[in-house]
HTML snippet that shows the backbone in 3Dmol.js (N, CA, C, O; Angstrom):
<script src="https://3Dmol.org/build/3Dmol-min.js"></script>
<div id="view" style="width:600px;height:400px;position:relative"></div>
<script>
const pdb = `
ATOM      1  N   MET A   1     102.215  36.025   2.528  1.00  0.00           N
ATOM      2  CA  MET A   1     102.214  36.076   0.760  1.00  0.00           C
ATOM      3  C   MET A   1     102.035  37.410   0.367  1.00  0.00           C
ATOM      4  O   MET A   1     101.860  38.274   1.227  1.00  0.00           O
ATOM      5  N   ASP A   2     102.054  37.648  -0.668  1.00  0.00           N
ATOM      6  CA  ASP A   2     101.764  38.760  -1.424  1.00  0.00           C
ATOM      7  C   ASP A   2     100.895  38.604  -2.583  1.00  0.00           C
ATOM      8  O   ASP A   2     101.796  38.179  -3.307  1.00  0.00           O
ATOM      9  N   ILE A   3      99.853  38.601  -3.365  1.00  0.00           N
ATOM     10  CA  ILE A   3      99.523  39.007  -4.412  1.00  0.00           C
ATOM     11  C   ILE A   3      99.650  39.968  -4.889  1.00  0.00           C
ATOM     12  O   ILE A   3      99.787  41.033  -4.287  1.00  0.00           O
ATOM     13  N   GLY A   4      99.632  39.797  -6.226  1.00  0.00           N
ATOM     14  CA  GLY A   4      99.057  41.136  -7.164  1.00  0.00           C
ATOM     15  C   GLY A   4      98.643  40.723  -8.119  1.00  0.00           C
ATOM     16  O   GLY A   4      98.673  39.634  -8.694  1.00  0.00           O
ATOM     17  N   ILE A   5      98.169  41.810  -8.318  1.00  0.00           N
ATOM     18  CA  ILE A   5      96.616  41.731  -9.927  1.00  0.00           C
ATOM     19  C   ILE A   5      97.204  42.931 -10.480  1.00  0.00           C
ATOM     20  O   ILE A   5      97.150  43.896  -9.716  1.00  0.00           O
ATOM     21  N   ILE A   6      97.959  43.209 -12.033  1.00  0.00           N
ATOM     22  CA  ILE A   6      97.752  44.395 -12.887  1.00  0.00           C
ATOM     23  C   ILE A   6      96.508  43.258 -13.992  1.00  0.00           C
ATOM     24  O   ILE A   6      96.214  42.116 -14.347  1.00  0.00           O
ATOM     25  N   GLY A   7      96.194  44.720 -14.080  1.00  0.00           N
ATOM     26  CA  GLY A   7      94.917  45.159 -15.307  1.00  0.00           C
ATOM     27  C   GLY A   7      95.454  46.326 -15.953  1.00  0.00           C
ATOM     28  O   GLY A   7      96.392  47.124 -15.953  1.00  0.00           O
ATOM     29  N   GLY A   8      94.102  45.929 -16.642  1.00  0.00           N
ATOM     30  CA  GLY A   8      93.213  47.862 -17.018  1.00  0.00           C
ATOM     31  C   GLY A   8      92.236  46.903 -18.448  1.00  0.00           C
ATOM     32  O   GLY A   8      92.322  45.759 -18.895  1.00  0.00           O
ATOM     33  N   ALA A   9      91.326  48.148 -18.783  1.00  0.00           N
ATOM     34  CA  ALA A   9      89.401  47.579 -18.196  1.00  0.00           C
ATOM     35  C   ALA A   9      89.641  47.619 -20.393  1.00  0.00           C
ATOM     36  O   ALA A   9      88.752  47.847 -21.213  1.00  0.00           O
ATOM     37  N   ASP A  10      90.912  47.352 -20.629  1.00  0.00           N
ATOM     38  CA  ASP A  10      91.307  47.461 -22.101  1.00  0.00           C
ATOM     39  C   ASP A  10      92.037  46.461 -23.134  1.00  0.00           C
ATOM     40  O   ASP A  10      92.089  46.170 -24.329  1.00  0.00           O
ATOM     41  N   GLY A  11      92.725  46.033 -21.496  1.00  0.00           N
ATOM     42  CA  GLY A  11      94.311  45.087 -21.661  1.00  0.00           C
ATOM     43  C   GLY A  11      94.170  43.978 -20.859  1.00  0.00           C
ATOM     44  O   GLY A  11      93.475  44.135 -19.855  1.00  0.00           O
ATOM     45  N   PRO A  12      94.690  42.823 -21.066  1.00  0.00           N
ATOM     46  CA  PRO A  12      94.949  41.502 -20.260  1.00  0.00           C
ATOM     47  C   PRO A  12      95.158  41.470 -18.634  1.00  0.00           C
ATOM     48  O   PRO A  12      95.473  42.484 -18.011  1.00  0.00           O
ATOM     49  N   THR A  13      95.038  40.740 -18.280  1.00  0.00           N
ATOM     50  CA  THR A  13      94.534  40.460 -16.543  1.00  0.00           C
ATOM     51  C   THR A  13      96.428  39.476 -15.916  1.00  0.00           C
ATOM     52  O   THR A  13      96.632  38.263 -15.973  1.00  0.00           O
ATOM     53  N   SER A  14      97.023  40.119 -15.612  1.00  0.00           N
ATOM     54  CA  SER A  14      97.885  39.182 -14.957  1.00  0.00           C
ATOM     55  C   SER A  14      98.074  39.260 -13.440  1.00  0.00           C
ATOM     56  O   SER A  14      98.421  40.251 -12.797  1.00  0.00           O
ATOM     57  N   VAL A  15      97.661  37.517 -12.789  1.00  0.00           N
ATOM     58  CA  VAL A  15      98.316  37.085 -11.316  1.00  0.00           C
ATOM     59  C   VAL A  15      99.680  36.852 -10.964  1.00  0.00           C
ATOM     60  O   VAL A  15     100.220  35.874 -11.479  1.00  0.00           O
ATOM     61  N   PHE A  16     100.962  38.255  -9.433  1.00  0.00           N
ATOM     62  CA  PHE A  16     101.645  37.160  -9.476  1.00  0.00           C
ATOM     63  C   PHE A  16     101.153  36.703  -8.125  1.00  0.00           C
ATOM     64  O   PHE A  16     100.258  37.272  -7.499  1.00  0.00           O
ATOM     65  N   VAL A  17     102.044  35.242  -7.579  1.00  0.00           N
ATOM     66  CA  VAL A  17     102.250  35.704  -6.708  1.00  0.00           C
ATOM     67  C   VAL A  17     103.483  35.464  -6.092  1.00  0.00           C
ATOM     68  O   VAL A  17     104.236  34.739  -6.742  1.00  0.00           O
ATOM     69  N   SER A  18     104.033  36.007  -4.664  1.00  0.00           N
ATOM     70  CA  SER A  18     105.361  35.928  -4.272  1.00  0.00           C
ATOM     71  C   SER A  18     106.532  34.799  -3.776  1.00  0.00           C
ATOM     72  O   SER A  18     107.763  34.761  -3.792  1.00  0.00           O
ATOM     73  N   THR A  19     105.275  33.770  -3.261  1.00  0.00           N
ATOM     74  CA  THR A  19     105.193  32.807  -2.666  1.00  0.00           C
ATOM     75  C   THR A  19     104.711  31.691  -2.765  1.00  0.00           C
ATOM     76  O   THR A  19     103.601  31.572  -3.283  1.00  0.00           O
ATOM     77  N   SER A  20     105.292  30.770  -2.375  1.00  0.00           N
ATOM     78  CA  SER A  20     104.410  29.569  -2.643  1.00  0.00           C
ATOM     79  C   SER A  20     103.762  28.697  -1.048  1.00  0.00           C
ATOM     80  O   SER A  20     104.313  28.543   0.042  1.00  0.00           O
ATOM     81  N   SER A  21     101.913  28.123  -1.723  1.00  0.00           N
ATOM     82  CA  SER A  21     100.743  28.286  -0.786  1.00  0.00           C
ATOM     83  C   SER A  21     100.995  27.213  -1.094  1.00  0.00           C
ATOM     84  O   SER A  21     101.876  26.618  -1.716  1.00  0.00           O
ATOM     85  N   ASP A  22      99.339  26.834  -0.140  1.00  0.00           N
ATOM     86  CA  ASP A  22      98.198  26.289   0.160  1.00  0.00           C
ATOM     87  C   ASP A  22      98.007  26.087  -1.613  1.00  0.00           C
ATOM     88  O   ASP A  22      98.235  27.006  -2.399  1.00  0.00           O
ATOM     89  N   LEU A  23      97.545  24.698  -2.037  1.00  0.00           N
ATOM     90  CA  LEU A  23      95.766  24.564  -3.302  1.00  0.00           C
ATOM     91  C   LEU A  23      94.780  26.092  -2.790  1.00  0.00           C
ATOM     92  O   LEU A  23      94.589  27.265  -3.111  1.00  0.00           O
ATOM     93  N   TRP A  24      94.447  25.226  -1.952  1.00  0.00           N
ATOM     94  CA  TRP A  24      93.215  26.384  -2.069  1.00  0.00           C
ATOM     95  C   TRP A  24      93.873  27.840  -2.609  1.00  0.00           C
ATOM     96  O   TRP A  24      93.290  28.596  -3.386  1.00  0.00           O
ATOM     97  N   ILE A  25      95.015  28.039  -2.117  1.00  0.00           N
ATOM     98  CA  ILE A  25      94.916  29.691  -2.798  1.00  0.00           C
ATOM     99  C   ILE A  25      94.676  29.651  -4.117  1.00  0.00           C
ATOM    100  O   ILE A  25      93.643  30.217  -4.475  1.00  0.00           O
ATOM    101  N   TYR A  26      95.145  29.288  -4.703  1.00  0.00           N
ATOM    102  CA  TYR A  26      95.830  28.331  -6.534  1.00  0.00           C
ATOM    103  C   TYR A  26      94.475  28.942  -6.834  1.00  0.00           C
ATOM    104  O   TYR A  26      94.199  29.784  -7.689  1.00  0.00           O
ATOM    105  N   ALA A  27      93.457  28.166  -5.693  1.00  0.00           N
ATOM    106  CA  ALA A  27      92.162  27.603  -6.561  1.00  0.00           C
ATOM    107  C   ALA A  27      91.381  28.621  -6.619  1.00  0.00           C
ATOM    108  O   ALA A  27      90.499  28.692  -7.475  1.00  0.00           O
ATOM    109  N   ALA A  28      91.672  29.954  -5.337  1.00  0.00           N
ATOM    110  CA  ALA A  28      90.884  30.794  -4.852  1.00  0.00           C
ATOM    111  C   ALA A  28      91.176  31.464  -6.438  1.00  0.00           C
ATOM    112  O   ALA A  28      90.284  31.698  -7.253  1.00  0.00           O
ATOM    113  N   ILE A  29      92.414  31.668  -6.618  1.00  0.00           N
ATOM    114  CA  ILE A  29      92.889  32.705  -7.800  1.00  0.00           C
ATOM    115  C   ILE A  29      92.748  31.991  -9.004  1.00  0.00           C
ATOM    116  O   ILE A  29      93.421  32.578  -9.852  1.00  0.00           O
ATOM    117  N   ALA A  30      92.156  30.936  -9.514  1.00  0.00           N
ATOM    118  CA  ALA A  30      91.768  30.850 -10.856  1.00  0.00           C
ATOM    119  C   ALA A  30      90.695  30.817 -10.818  1.00  0.00           C
ATOM    120  O   ALA A  30      90.187  30.926 -11.934  1.00  0.00           O
ATOM    121  N   ALA A  31      89.579  30.642  -9.508  1.00  0.00           N
ATOM    122  CA  ALA A  31      88.210  31.640  -9.448  1.00  0.00           C
ATOM    123  C   ALA A  31      87.648  32.569  -9.747  1.00  0.00           C
ATOM    124  O   ALA A  31      86.523  32.867 -10.146  1.00  0.00           O
ATOM    125  N   VAL A  32      88.835  33.182  -9.443  1.00  0.00           N
ATOM    126  CA  VAL A  32      88.318  34.988  -9.833  1.00  0.00           C
ATOM    127  C   VAL A  32      89.076  35.257 -10.455  1.00  0.00           C
ATOM    128  O   VAL A  32      89.777  36.173 -10.025  1.00  0.00           O
ATOM    129  N   VAL A  33      89.585  34.461 -12.346  1.00  0.00           N
ATOM    130  CA  VAL A  33      90.437  34.796 -13.322  1.00  0.00           C
ATOM    131  C   VAL A  33      88.901  34.082 -14.087  1.00  0.00           C
ATOM    132  O   VAL A  33      88.436  34.929 -14.850  1.00  0.00           O
ATOM    133  N   VAL A  34      88.172  32.989 -14.074  1.00  0.00           N
ATOM    134  CA  VAL A  34      87.804  31.880 -14.254  1.00  0.00           C
ATOM    135  C   VAL A  34      85.225  32.997 -13.907  1.00  0.00           C
ATOM    136  O   VAL A  34      84.072  33.205 -14.287  1.00  0.00           O
ATOM    137  N   ILE A  35      85.894  33.079 -13.318  1.00  0.00           N
ATOM    138  CA  ILE A  35      84.518  34.675 -12.639  1.00  0.00           C
ATOM    139  C   ILE A  35      84.344  36.475 -13.810  1.00  0.00           C
ATOM    140  O   ILE A  35      83.366  36.912 -14.415  1.00  0.00           O
ATOM    141  N   VAL A  36      86.472  37.313 -13.598  1.00  0.00           N
ATOM    142  CA  VAL A  36      86.464  38.794 -14.695  1.00  0.00           C
ATOM    143  C   VAL A  36      86.109  37.873 -16.057  1.00  0.00           C
ATOM    144  O   VAL A  36      86.005  38.434 -17.148  1.00  0.00           O
ATOM    145  N   ALA A  37      85.935  36.464 -15.922  1.00  0.00           N
ATOM    146  CA  ALA A  37      86.409  36.422 -17.349  1.00  0.00           C
ATOM    147  C   ALA A  37      84.673  35.994 -17.944  1.00  0.00           C
ATOM    148  O   ALA A  37      83.942  36.373 -18.859  1.00  0.00           O
ATOM    149  N   VAL A  38      84.619  35.326 -17.185  1.00  0.00           N
ATOM    150  CA  VAL A  38      82.363  35.114 -17.671  1.00  0.00           C
ATOM    151  C   VAL A  38      82.112  36.793 -16.879  1.00  0.00           C
ATOM    152  O   VAL A  38      81.036  37.281 -16.534  1.00  0.00           O
ATOM    153  N   VAL A  39      82.616  37.015 -16.836  1.00  0.00           N
ATOM    154  CA  VAL A  39      81.326  38.323 -16.908  1.00  0.00           C
ATOM    155  C   VAL A  39      81.961  39.757 -17.998  1.00  0.00           C
ATOM    156  O   VAL A  39      81.220  40.584 -18.530  1.00  0.00           O
ATOM    157  N   LEU A  40      83.322  39.732 -18.100  1.00  0.00           N
ATOM    158  CA  LEU A  40      83.925  39.994 -19.460  1.00  0.00           C
ATOM    159  C   LEU A  40      82.910  39.909 -21.226  1.00  0.00           C
ATOM    160  O   LEU A  40      82.657  40.677 -22.153  1.00  0.00           O
ATOM    161  N   ILE A  41      82.574  38.185 -20.767  1.00  0.00           N
ATOM    162  CA  ILE A  41      82.416  37.547 -22.037  1.00  0.00           C
ATOM    163  C   ILE A  41      80.488  37.959 -22.168  1.00  0.00           C
ATOM    164  O   ILE A  41      79.651  38.095 -23.060  1.00  0.00           O
ATOM    165  N   ILE A  42      80.567  38.033 -20.417  1.00  0.00           N
ATOM    166  CA  ILE A  42      78.131  38.214 -20.571  1.00  0.00           C
ATOM    167  C   ILE A  42      78.651  39.883 -21.565  1.00  0.00           C
ATOM    168  O   ILE A  42      78.118  40.129 -22.647  1.00  0.00           O
ATOM    169  N   LYS A  43      79.481  40.619 -21.084  1.00  0.00           N
ATOM    170  CA  LYS A  43      79.149  42.512 -21.343  1.00  0.00           C
ATOM    171  C   LYS A  43      79.833  42.092 -22.650  1.00  0.00           C
ATOM    172  O   LYS A  43      78.983  42.563 -23.407  1.00  0.00           O
ATOM    173  N   LYS A  44      80.401  41.755 -23.162  1.00  0.00           N
ATOM    174  CA  LYS A  44      80.771  42.075 -25.070  1.00  0.00           C
ATOM    175  C   LYS A  44      79.290  41.217 -25.524  1.00  0.00           C
ATOM    176  O   LYS A  44      78.846  41.914 -26.436  1.00  0.00           O
ATOM    177  N   ARG A  45      78.382  40.109 -25.330  1.00  0.00           N
ATOM    178  CA  ARG A  45      77.515  39.562 -25.789  1.00  0.00           C
ATOM    179  C   ARG A  45      76.213  41.023 -25.703  1.00  0.00           C
ATOM    180  O   ARG A  45      75.404  41.380 -26.560  1.00  0.00           O
ATOM    181  N   ARG A  46      76.439  41.497 -24.514  1.00  0.00           N
ATOM    182  CA  ARG A  46      75.895  42.228 -24.384  1.00  0.00           C
ATOM    183  C   ARG A  46      75.749  42.971 -25.549  1.00  0.00           C
ATOM    184  O   ARG A  46      74.806  42.742 -26.306  1.00  0.00           O
ATOM    185  N   LYS A  47      77.039  44.325 -25.915  1.00  0.00           N
ATOM    186  CA  LYS A  47      76.998  45.397 -25.899  1.00  0.00           C
ATOM    187  C   LYS A  47      76.668  44.664 -27.507  1.00  0.00           C
ATOM    188  O   LYS A  47      75.753  45.287 -28.045  1.00  0.00           O
ATOM    189  N   LYS A  48      77.194  43.498 -28.390  1.00  0.00           N
ATOM    190  CA  LYS A  48      76.410  43.051 -29.880  1.00  0.00           C
ATOM    191  C   LYS A  48      75.275  43.832 -30.455  1.00  0.00           C
ATOM    192  O   LYS A  48      74.753  43.476 -31.512  1.00  0.00           O
TER     193      LYS A  48
END
`;
const viewer = $3Dmol.createViewer("view");
viewer.addModel(pdb, "pdb");
viewer.setStyle({}, {cartoon: {color: "spectrum"}});
viewer.zoomTo();
viewer.render();
</script>
Protein backbone atom coordinates (compact mmCIF):
# COMPACT_ATOMS: atom_id res chain seq x y z
CA MET A 1 0.00 0.00 0.00
CA ASP A 2 1.24 3.47 -0.85
CA ILE A 3 0.24 6.67 0.91
CA GLY A 4 1.05 10.09 -0.52
CA ILE A 5 0.59 13.40 1.25
CA ILE A 6 0.61 16.54 -0.88
CA GLY A 7 0.40 19.98 0.65
CA GLY A 8 2.04 23.29 1.25
CA ALA A 9 2.52 25.75 4.06
CA ASP A 10 -0.19 28.07 2.78
CA GLY A 11 -2.61 25.72 1.03
CA PRO A 12 -4.76 22.65 1.53
CA THR A 13 -3.29 19.21 2.17
CA SER A 14 -4.43 16.02 0.45
CA VAL A 15 -3.86 12.42 1.45
CA PHE A 16 -3.91 9.78 -1.29
CA VAL A 17 -4.15 6.03 -0.65
CA SER A 18 -3.36 3.85 -3.66
CA THR A 19 -4.94 0.58 -2.48
CA SER A 20 -7.71 -0.49 -0.16
CA SER A 21 -6.66 -1.44 3.36
CA ASP A 22 -7.88 -2.20 6.81
CA LEU A 23 -9.94 0.24 8.83
CA TRP A 24 -7.10 1.02 11.25
CA ILE A 25 -5.07 2.64 8.48
CA TYR A 26 -7.93 4.98 7.62
CA ALA A 27 -8.33 5.79 11.31
CA ALA A 28 -4.62 6.58 11.59
CA ILE A 29 -4.76 8.88 8.56
CA ALA A 30 -7.83 10.62 9.96
CA ALA A 31 -6.06 11.10 13.31
CA VAL A 32 -3.05 12.68 11.60
CA VAL A 33 -5.31 15.03 9.63
CA VAL A 34 -7.15 16.06 12.81
CA ILE A 35 -3.89 16.66 14.68
CA VAL A 36 -2.51 18.80 11.85
CA ALA A 37 -5.76 20.81 11.74
CA VAL A 38 -5.67 21.42 15.51
CA VAL A 39 -2.04 22.55 15.37
CA LEU A 40 -2.80 24.96 12.52
CA ILE A 41 -5.81 26.39 14.36
CA ILE A 42 -3.75 26.91 17.53
CA LYS A 43 -0.98 28.66 15.57
CA LYS A 44 -3.51 30.89 13.82
CA ARG A 45 -5.12 31.94 17.14
CA ARG A 46 -1.73 32.77 18.70
CA LYS A 47 -0.94 35.23 15.88
CA LYS A 48 -3.96 37.41 16.75
